[in-house]
DRENDO-1510 file (C-alpha; in Angstrom, 1 decimal, always signed):
<recs>
REC; n; res; u; v; w
REC; 1; MET; +35.1; +4.8; -32.0 .
REC; 2; ARG; +37.1; +6.6; -34.7 .
REC; 3; ILE; +40.2; +8.6; -33.7 .
REC; 4; ASP; +39.1; +11.7; -35.4 .
REC; 5; LYS; +35.9; +11.6; -34.0 .
REC; 6; PHE; +37.0; +10.9; -30.4 .
REC; 7; LEU; +39.5; +13.7; -30.6 .
REC; 8; TRP; +36.5; +16.0; -31.8 .
REC; 9; CYS; +34.2; +14.7; -28.9 .
REC; 10; LEU; +36.9; +15.6; -26.6 .
REC; 11; ARG; +37.1; +19.0; -27.6 .
REC; 12; TYR; +40.6; +18.8; -29.0 .
REC; 13; PHE; +39.4; +20.2; -32.4 .
REC; 14; LYS; +36.7; +22.4; -33.0 .
REC; 15; THR; +35.3; +20.5; -35.9 .
REC; 16; ARG; +35.6; +16.9; -37.2 .
REC; 17; THR; +37.3; +18.0; -40.4 .
REC; 18; LEU; +39.9; +19.6; -38.6 .
REC; 19; ALA; +40.4; +16.5; -36.4 .
REC; 20; SER; +40.5; +14.2; -39.7 .
REC; 21; THR; +42.9; +16.8; -41.5 .
REC; 22; ALA; +45.3; +16.7; -38.4 .
REC; 23; THR; +45.2; +13.0; -38.3 .
REC; 24; LYS; +46.0; +12.7; -42.2 .
REC; 25; LYS; +48.9; +15.1; -41.7 .
REC; 26; GLY; +50.5; +12.7; -39.2 .
REC; 27; HIS; +49.9; +15.0; -36.0 .
REC; 28; VAL; +48.1; +12.2; -34.1 .
REC; 29; ARG; +49.9; +9.0; -32.9 .
REC; 30; VAL; +48.1; +6.0; -31.3 .
REC; 31; ASN; +50.5; +3.7; -29.0 .
REC; 32; GLY; +53.5; +5.3; -30.9 .
REC; 33; SER; +52.5; +4.8; -34.3 .
REC; 34; VAL; +51.3; +7.3; -37.2 .
REC; 35; VAL; +47.4; +6.4; -37.6 .
REC; 36; LYS; +44.5; +7.1; -40.2 .
REC; 37; PRO; +41.3; +9.1; -39.3 .
REC; 38; SER; +39.4; +5.8; -39.3 .
REC; 39; ARG; +41.6; +4.1; -36.8 .
REC; 40; GLU; +39.6; +2.8; -33.9 .
REC; 41; VAL; +40.3; +3.5; -30.5 .
REC; 42; TYR; +39.9; +1.7; -27.3 .
REC; 43; PRO; +40.3; +2.3; -23.8 .
REC; 44; THR; +43.9; +2.1; -22.2 .
REC; 45; ASP; +45.3; +3.3; -25.8 .
REC; 46; LYS; +48.0; +6.1; -25.4 .
REC; 47; ILE; +47.5; +9.0; -27.8 .
REC; 48; ASN; +49.8; +11.7; -28.7 .
REC; 49; VAL; +48.3; +14.9; -30.5 .
REC; 50; ARG; +50.2; +18.0; -31.8 .
REC; 51; ILE; +48.4; +21.1; -31.7 .
REC; 52; ASP; +49.8; +24.4; -32.0 .
REC; 53; GLN; +53.4; +23.3; -31.2 .
REC; 54; VAL; +52.2; +21.5; -28.1 .
REC; 55; ASN; +52.5; +17.5; -27.7 .
REC; 56; TYR; +49.5; +16.6; -25.8 .
REC; 57; GLN; +49.8; +13.0; -24.2 .
REC; 58; LEU; +46.6; +11.6; -22.9 .
REC; 59; ILE; +45.3; +7.9; -22.0 .
REC; 60; VAL; +41.8; +6.7; -23.2 .
REC; 61; LEU; +39.6; +5.7; -20.1 .
REC; 62; ASP; +36.2; +5.5; -21.9 .
REC; 63; LEU; +34.7; +6.1; -25.0 .
REC; 64; PRO; +31.9; +9.0; -25.5 .
REC; 65; LYS; +28.5; +8.5; -27.0 .
REC; 66; SER; +28.7; +11.9; -28.3 .
REC; 67; ARG; +30.5; +15.3; -28.1 .
REC; 68; VAL; +30.6; +16.2; -24.3 .
REC; 69; GLY; +31.0; +19.3; -22.4 .
REC; 70; ALA; +34.5; +20.8; -21.3 .
REC; 71; LYS; +33.7; +19.7; -17.4 .
REC; 72; LEU; +33.0; +16.2; -18.4 .
REC; 73; VAL; +36.2; +15.7; -20.6 .
REC; 74; ASP; +38.2; +14.2; -18.1 .
REC; 75; ILE; +35.9; +11.4; -17.3 .
REC; 76; TYR; +36.9; +10.2; -20.8 .
REC; 77; ARG; +40.7; +10.7; -20.8 .
REC; 78; GLN; +43.9; +11.2; -18.5 .
REC; 79; ASP; +45.9; +14.0; -19.3 .
REC; 80; THR; +49.9; +13.0; -19.1 .
REC; 81; THR; +51.1; +16.0; -21.0 .
REC; 82; PRO; +54.4; +17.3; -19.1 .
REC; 83; LYS; +54.3; +20.9; -17.9 .
REC; 84; SER; +57.4; +21.6; -19.8 .
REC; 85; GLU; +55.3; +21.4; -23.1 .
REC; 86; PHE; +53.1; +24.2; -21.9 .
REC; 87; GLU; +56.3; +26.1; -20.7 .
REC; 88; THR; +58.1; +26.2; -24.0 .
REC; 89; GLN; +54.7; +27.6; -25.7 .
REC; 90; GLU; +54.7; +30.6; -23.6 .
REC; 91; LEU; +58.5; +30.9; -24.3 .
REC; 92; LEU; +57.9; +31.3; -27.9 .
REC; 93; LYS; +55.3; +34.2; -27.3 .
REC; 94; TYR; +58.2; +36.2; -25.8 .
REC; 95; SER; +60.7; +35.1; -28.1 .
REC; 96; LYS; +59.2; +37.5; -30.8 .
REC; 97; ASP; +60.5; +40.8; -30.2 .
REC; 98; TYR; +58.3; +42.3; -33.0 .
REC; 99; TYR; +55.0; +40.8; -33.9 .
REC; 100; ARG; +52.3; +42.2; -35.9 .
REC; 101; LYS; +48.7; +40.2; -35.8 .
REC; 102; LYS; +47.2; +39.3; -39.0 .
REC; 103; GLY; +45.1; +41.9; -40.9 .
REC; 104; GLU; +46.9; +44.9; -39.3 .
REC; 105; GLY; +48.0; +45.7; -42.8 .
REC; 106; ARG; +51.2; +47.3; -43.6 .
REC; 107; PRO; +53.7; +48.6; -41.0 .
REC; 108; THR; +53.2; +52.5; -40.3 .
REC; 109; LYS; +56.0; +55.0; -40.6 .
REC; 110; LYS; +56.6; +54.6; -36.8 .
REC; 111; ASP; +56.7; +51.0; -37.0 .
REC; 112; ARG; +59.1; +51.3; -40.0 .
REC; 113; ARG; +61.6; +53.7; -38.4 .
REC; 114; ASP; +61.3; +51.1; -35.3 .
REC; 115; ILE; +62.5; +48.2; -37.4 .
REC; 116; GLU; +65.1; +50.2; -39.2 .
REC; 117; ASP; +66.6; +51.6; -35.9 .
REC; 118; TYR; +66.5; +47.8; -34.6 .
REC; 119; MET; +68.3; +46.5; -37.7 .
REC; 120; ASP; +70.8; +49.4; -37.5 .
REC; 121; PHE; +71.7; +48.7; -33.8 .
REC; 122; ASP; +72.3; +45.0; -34.4 .
REC; 123; GLU; +74.7; +45.8; -37.2 .
REC; 124; LYS; +76.7; +48.1; -35.2 .
</recs>
């Protein structure tokens, strides 16, 4: 089975196109080497996938016939991702003092004043 199809089947990516694109960009490694989307995956292969600044590490146990449900994913892979990877992701969320979600538009007067007060505080 192709690596992009395997990652899509195990729900690491929402679409197969996203899985293929991530593989082309070099975010996927099999047994330590960067691979193309057409690379065949076999049981006992070790896969590293980088998604949202988290390096997932997994071992292939078996190959699914098609996309599987979320409850059945553990049958086909063994997740060996260290807990520290997820902790760093949580720290990144808290490290942003001021964060506006995409699509909220321009800052309001209150937001602008808060930003200016913060910037003035740093200069003193």
